[in-house]
Each structure stands twice: as C-alpha cells, then as structure tokens.
N, C-alpha and C positions, 0 to 999 in steps of 0.2 A: 386544497392542492390536488391536482390530478396528473400524476406522472405519466399517464398514458393518454392524456387529453390535450387541452388547448394550451397549456403552459403559459397561462396568462400572468403577466407581471402586473403589479399594482401601480401602473402608470396612470395618471389622471386622464380623464377623457379629453381635456383640452390639449394635452400633449400627444395623444394617440387616438386615432379614430377606430381602433380595433373593437372597443366596447360597443360602439354603435353598430359596427358590422356584425358582431356576434348577436346582438339583440334582434337584428332583423333577419339574419341568415339562419341561425340555429333553429328557432321555433318552426319556421316553414318546413325546412328539410326534415327535422326530427318528427314532425307530425305526419309527413308523408311516409317516412320509414315506419312509424308506429302503426298506421292504418294498414299499410301493405304487408309489413312483416308480421303483425299480430294475426291478421286474417289468413295469410298464406301459411304460416307455420302452425297456427291453431288448427286449421283444417287438415294440414298434413299429419299432425299428431293424431287427429281423429281417424284419418284413413289408415294410418299405420296400426292403430289399436283395434281395428276391426278384425273379428275372428276370420281366419283364412286357413285354407288347407295346407298351404306351404309358406313357411317363413325361413328367411336366410339371415346370415350374419350381416349382409349388406343392409337389410332392413333395420337391424339393431343399431348400426352406426348412424344411419340416416335419422332414426327416431331420436337418438341422443342429440344429434346436431339440431334437429327441429326444436327439441326441448330447450336447449341452450339459447337458441335464437328467440324463442317465445318468452323466456324469462327476461332476456335483455330488453326486448322491445316493450315489455310491460313497465320498464323503468323510465322510458323516454318522456312521458307526460310530466314527470317531475323536473327533468332538464328543461323542457319547454317553458314551464312556469318560472323557473329560475332566471332564464334569459329574458323573458317577457318583462319581468320585474326589474330589469336592469342589473342582473347579477346579484340578486338578493335572495338568500335561501331561507325558507320559512318552515321547513319540515323537520327541523331538529338535527342534532349532531350525528346520531346513529344512521339515519337515512342518508346523510351526506357521505358518510364513510362507505356505505353500501354502493353509492353511485359509481365511484371510481372502480371499486372492486368488481362490480357486475360487468362493466364494459371490458375490463382487463381479462376476466375469466371467460367471457363470451368470445372475445377476439382470439385468444390462444387455444381455447377448446375447439373453436371452429377450424382453426388452422390445422390442428392435429387430427380432428375427425375427418376433414377433407383429405389429408395426407394418407391416413389409414385406409380410407375408402378407395383411394387410387391404388395403393399397394395391393389391397385385397383383390380388386378388379384385375390388376395386372397378373398376380399370381394365379388367379382362377383361370385366366386365359392361357398362360404359358405352361403352368404345371397343374392342370385340373385334377389329376388323380392324387398327386401328393397333397394338394391343398385341401382335399376333402377331409383328410384326417385332422386337420387343425382348424377348419373353418366352421366349427360347431357354434350353435347359438350360445352355449355356455361360455365358450372361449371368447366370443365377441362381447358378451356382457362383462366378463372379467376385465378385458382390455379397456372397455369403456369406463368401468369403475376406476381403474388405474389412472386413466387420463384425467378424469374428474378430480381425483384425489391429488394428483401431482400439480395440476393447474391451480386448484383452489388453495393448496398448501403454499405454493410458491407465490401466490398473490396476497396471502394473508397480511403481509406487511402493509398493504394499502389501507387496511382497516385502522391503522394507527393515525391516519391523517383525516381529521374531521373538519368541521366548519370553523371559521375565524371571524371575529368581530372586527369590523372596520367602520367606525363611526356609527351611523344609524343603520347600516346594512350588515348582513351576515354573508360572508363570502364562502363559496364552496367550489370545488373543481378548479382551484387556482394554484399557481406555482408559488412556493415559498422559497425565497432566496437562501434561507438557512439550510434547506434540504437539497440544494442544487448538486452537491457532490454525490450524495446518496442516490439522487435521481439519475445522474449520469451513469453510475455503476449499474443500477437496475436496468437502465435502457440498453446498455451494451450486452448484458446477460440475456435480456428478452430478445434483442436483435439477433444474436447468434443462435441461441437454443430455441427461442420461440418462433423465429421466422426463417432465418437463413438455412438451418438444418432441414426443416420440413420442405422448404422451397427446393433445395437441392435434391431431396428424395423424390419429390414430385416431378422435377425436371428429368431425372434419371428414368423414372417410370414412363414418362412420355416418350423419351428417346428409344427405350427398349421396346415399348409396344409398337412404335412405328417400325422398328427393325424387324419385329416378328411379323407384322402385317405385310411388309415388303417381301418376305419369304413365303408367305402363304399364297397358295394358288386360289384366287378368288373365283368362285363359280359365277355363272351368269346372273343368278339371283342376288348376288351381292355378298357382302361380308356376313359371316355367322353372327347371330344375335349376341353371343358372348363377346366376340371381338368388337362389335359395334358399340355395345354398352360400356365396355372397358375404355374405348377411345373417347366416347362422349363424356364419361365420368372424368377422365383426366383432363380433357380439353376445358370443360366447364370449371373444374377446380383451378386450372392454370389461369383462366380468365379472371376468376375471383381473386386469386393471388395477385395478379398483375394490376388489376383495376382497383381493388379495395385495400390490400395490405401493403404492397410494395411502395406506393407513393407516400403512405402515412409513415412507414418506418424510416424512409429516407429523410422526409421533412422533419419528423420528430427528432431525429438524431442531429440534423443541422441546427434546428432551433435550440436544442439543449446546449450544443457546443458554442453557438454564437450569442446566446442570451446573456444579457447583462442588466443589472438593476438600473432603473431610470433611463434606459435606452429603448427606444421604440423601433423595433424592426417590423414596420407595418406590413410590407409586402410578404415577408417570410411568415409572419404570424397569421396573416389571412390565408396563406397557402396551407398552413398547418390546420387551421379551422376547416377548410374545405376537404383536406385529405382525411381528417378525423370523421367527417360525415360519410366519406367514401368507405372508410373502414366499417362504419355502422351499417352501410348499405348491404354488406354481405348477407345480413339476415333476410333481406328481400330477394336476393338472387338464389339462395340455397333451395327454395321450393322448386325452381326450374330444374335443378339437379334431380330432385325426387321424381318429378314427372317424366323427364326424358331418359333417365338412367336408373330409376329405382327398380328393384326386383318385384315384379307383379304389382307395381303401384297402380297402374291403370286398371288392372283387374280388380284390385281392392277398391279403387274409386268407383268403378261400375257397380260393385256389390253394395257400397255405401249409398250410392244414388238410388239403387233399386230398393234398398231397405227403407230409405227416407220417403220414397215415392212408390209404394207397392202397387198402386193402381196403374202405373205406366208399364206396359209390356214391351213397348218399342221406343227407341230413341232415335229420332231422325235429324236432330239439329247437328250442325257441322262438328261441334265439339265431341259429341257422342260417336259420330262416324269416325272421327280421328282416333278416339279411344279404341274402337273395335279393330283398328288396323294394327294394333300392337301385338306382337307375337310373344307368347309367354315362354320364358326360358325353360 
C-alpha cells in the first residue's frame, strides 16, 4: 500500500489496463530520474562539503535538500525492478515499508526546505541587518534537524504498511481498501500542512519580493546580487511547486475521493501515475537551484574542479567561462 503513491486497486489486468501502463511507464521514467538525480545531487553534496572560506545558512539548507534527494533516488532501482516484474516485490517486507516512507519523507522535506530557503532569501534581502543575528550556521542546522524530525515522525505510520501476498506475487506500493478511510485522513492532513501551507508562504514571499524590487531604484548594472538570487530562488521553488507537487496533490486527492473497489478509473489512475513521477522529478530540478542561486556554489565548484585537476591552470571551455561570470556575494 502506498498512500502517497499510485493508489493501485487490485483490479485484474483484463478489466483495467493500468497495470500494463505502469509496467512500461514507471521503469523508464524512474531510471531517468535515478541517473540524473543521483549524479546531480551526489555531485552537489560533494561540492557543498568542499572546504571553503565562507559558508552560509543557505548552503546548509541546500545541502540537506540534496541529501534528501540523493537518499530518495537511491531507492528508485527497487521500484523499477518491482514494475518490470509486473508488480511483484522480491526484496522483503521491511524494504517494501521503506519505499513508501522514503518517497513521503523526501517529498515533504523537499517542500519545507524549498520554502525555508525562499523565506531566508527574502528576509536577507528585505531585512539584511536584522537577519544577520538569526541566520547563523548553528540556527540553520537546528532548523534542518527540526524539519527532518517532524517529517520523519509524521511519516512513521507508513512503516506499518508492508508487502501483501496475492497468489504467486507479492504486492507492494498498492492501495488496500481496508485502509481507505485512514488514507483519506492522512491525505487531507498532508495536503493542508504538507503542501498548501508551504505553498501559501512561498507565494507570499514571491509577491513581497516583487513589491520590494518595484520600489528599488535599479542601477544601470542591474539588480543587486542579493536581490537577483532571492528572486531566482523563489521563482525556481515556485516552478518546482507548480510542476512537481501541485498536480500530484490535486490528482491524489481526486483519486482517493473517487476510488472504489472493483471499479477501474483508467484515465484518472494514469494521470496519478504521471503526476507521481512528476513529484519524484523534483530531485532532478533541485540541482539547478544550487547552481543558479546557491551561495558561492560556483566558486566551490571551481575549487573542486581545480582540486580534481591540479595540472589545469586555465579553463577555457564555455562552462568554465560561465562559472567565472558569477559574482560572489
């Protein structure tokens, strides 16, 4: 059973084509997300952990976001194997429980880390001197620990749902009709606290930063670096929310409300499958945030490249030229 996933009912393949659709769709998309997400976030973690003269609270939040994404993408090969085998789980009951848990934890930790990042950027732009007193590295780590503990604790109920035997196959990540009332309740709580609240905060930050920028007299050289990075952070976060998280939460809620045993809602179910993979795609988009809006990320990247290739004193390829154009905050 996967309350945050595909909500698959045990309808036979002859009555519903969704099983064949999942068998072909999930492995391809999950493999792409696995390769892209693992490489992107793994390298980002490596860059963030490089010794550097200046570290900020923004780096702490981005590092935790990258760790969350990396841990999640490492579970995707197990999902790929499950659907290639025609929804047959071979990795044991405990690992099945971890699958739903890991996706849920990643999704909502990502949502909250993105929201906190946007709020931090906004406050640092609007109230830079007040913000300096609370934006310490220690405070950032404490807040990250709080987010991890709250998300993991609120998701622990998913560990109660393991694999189920169905003839010669072992099901995992499927909806159990006996838990439908519980799942609806969990969905509404996650919808309001896990998505709508952060989305509203993010939208308010966007509107306020636009209001601030409209009042700022922009010099000929363009916006200040802090203003630019704040705007880029919030815009990328909003794109991830609108593209990855919003469609999934809408379709998930509709699917739970309309789902009935022995009834095949083919089109709606396929839409949920697609939006679930969109939600997983957030782990591939977050590295773009680190590159374009990270504190000193490009400087760290240059240092890492020099460390790995000490014989190179100059970098003339287009990517390196692009890196050199970044102005340090």
